[in-house]
C-alpha positions in Angstrom: -9.3 15.4 20.5 -8.0 15.7 16.8 -4.5 16.4 18.2 -4.4 13.1 20.0 -1.5 10.9 18.8 -2.5 7.6 17.2 0.0 4.8 17.1 -0.2 2.3 14.2 1.8 -0.9 13.9 1.5 -1.7 10.2 2.9 -5.1 9.5 5.6 -4.6 12.2 6.5 -1.1 11.2 5.5 1.5 13.8 4.0 4.9 12.8 2.8 7.8 15.0 0.5 10.5 13.7 -2.2 12.8 14.9 -5.9 11.8 14.7 -6.6 14.8 12.4 -4.2 13.4 9.7 -6.1 10.1 9.6 -9.4 12.0 9.3 -8.3 13.9 6.2 -10.2 11.6 3.9 -13.7 10.7 5.0 -15.2 7.3 4.1 -11.9 5.6 4.5 -10.6 2.9 6.8 -8.2 5.3 8.4 -11.0 7.8 9.1 -12.9 5.0 10.8 -9.8 4.1 12.9 -9.4 7.7 13.9 -13.0 8.0 14.8 -12.8 4.9 17.0 -15.3 3.0 14.9 -16.3 -0.4 16.2 -16.6 -1.8 12.7 -13.1 -2.6 11.6 -12.2 -5.2 8.9 -10.3 -8.4 9.4 -6.6 -7.6 9.9 -7.2 -4.5 12.0 -7.0 -4.9 15.7 -7.4 -2.2 18.3 -4.7 -2.8 20.9 -5.4 0.1 23.3 -7.1 3.4 23.3 -5.0 5.0 20.5 -3.0 2.0 19.4 -3.8 -0.3 16.4 -2.3 -3.2 14.6 -2.9 -3.4 10.9 -1.8 -6.6 9.2 -0.6 -5.0 5.9 2.6 -3.8 4.3 4.4 -1.4 6.6 6.8 -0.1 4.0 4.1 0.8 1.5 2.0 2.4 4.2 4.6 5.2 4.5 3.5 6.5 1.1 -0.1 6.5 2.2 0.6 8.3 5.4 2.7 10.9 3.6 -0.1 11.5 1.1 -2.5 12.2 4.0 0.1 14.6 5.5 0.9 16.5 2.3 -2.0 16.0 0.0 0.5 14.8 -2.6 1.6 11.4 -3.8 5.4 11.5 -4.0 7.1 8.2 -4.9 10.8 7.8 -5.1 12.5 7.6 -8.6 12.5 4.1 -9.9 9.6 3.0 -7.6 8.5 -0.4 -8.8 5.8 -1.4 -6.4 3.0 0.6 -8.0 0.7 -2.5 -8.3 1.2 -3.5 -4.7 0.7 0.1 -3.6 -2.7 0.2 -5.5 -3.7 -2.9 -3.5 -2.9 -1.2 -0.2 -4.7 2.0 -1.3 -7.8 -0.1 -2.1 -7.6 -1.8 1.3 -7.6 1.6 3.1 -10.4 2.8 0.7 -8.7 6.1 -0.2 -10.4 6.9 -3.6 -8.6 10.2 -4.1 -5.2 8.5 -3.7 -6.2 5.8 -6.1 -7.0 8.5 -8.6 -3.7 10.2 -8.0 -1.9 6.8 -8.6 -3.8 6.3 -11.9 -1.4 8.1 -14.2 1.5 6.1 -12.8 -0.3 2.8 -13.3 -1.1 3.9 -16.9 2.6 4.7 -17.5 3.5 1.1 -16.4 1.0 -0.4 -18.8 3.2 0.7 -21.7 6.2 -1.2 -20.5 6.7 -4.5 -22.3 8.7 -7.3 -20.7 11.7 -8.4 -22.6 11.3 -12.0 -21.7 7.6 -13.0 -21.8 8.2 -16.4 -20.4 9.9 -15.2 -17.2 13.4 -15.7 -18.4 13.1 -19.5 -18.8 14.5 -21.0 -22.0 13.0 -24.0 -23.6 15.3 -27.0 -23.4 15.4 -30.1 -25.6 17.4 -33.2 -25.7 20.2 -31.6 -27.8 20.5 -28.7 -25.4 20.8 -31.1 -22.5 23.5 -33.1 -24.3 21.3 -36.0 -25.0 20.3 -37.4 -28.3 17.1 -39.2 -29.2 
C-alpha cells in the first residue's frame, strides 16, 4: 500500500511519487492526501483513486517534494523565491521544513533594497520640462 504511486497535478505541473514519501511528515496536508483523508482543504481535489489536483505553485512544490524524498532542503544558488516558498510550506503544514527554511529567511532579512521607493523617481514641473 505505501508503495502505491500517487499522481499530483500541482498548478498544472505533474508529479508522481510513492505514498510512503508523502507520509514522511505526519500531521501535514500531504500525509492526509496519502492517507486518503476525506478532509481536504479548499484547492485540493481528488480526481481519482491515487490522483489529486492541488491549486498551488507547481514549480515551488518541486522543492517540497525533494525535501520529503531526501530529508534535506536544497535550493539552487541565487534562489529568490524564499518568501513564496514559505507560503507554500505553510499551506502544506510541514513544520520541520519551515524550520529548515528559517535560516535562509533570516539571511534575506539583512538585505536592504537600494531603491526603497521601487525605482520610481519623484518628478516635478522642472523635470517634466514645464515651468510654474
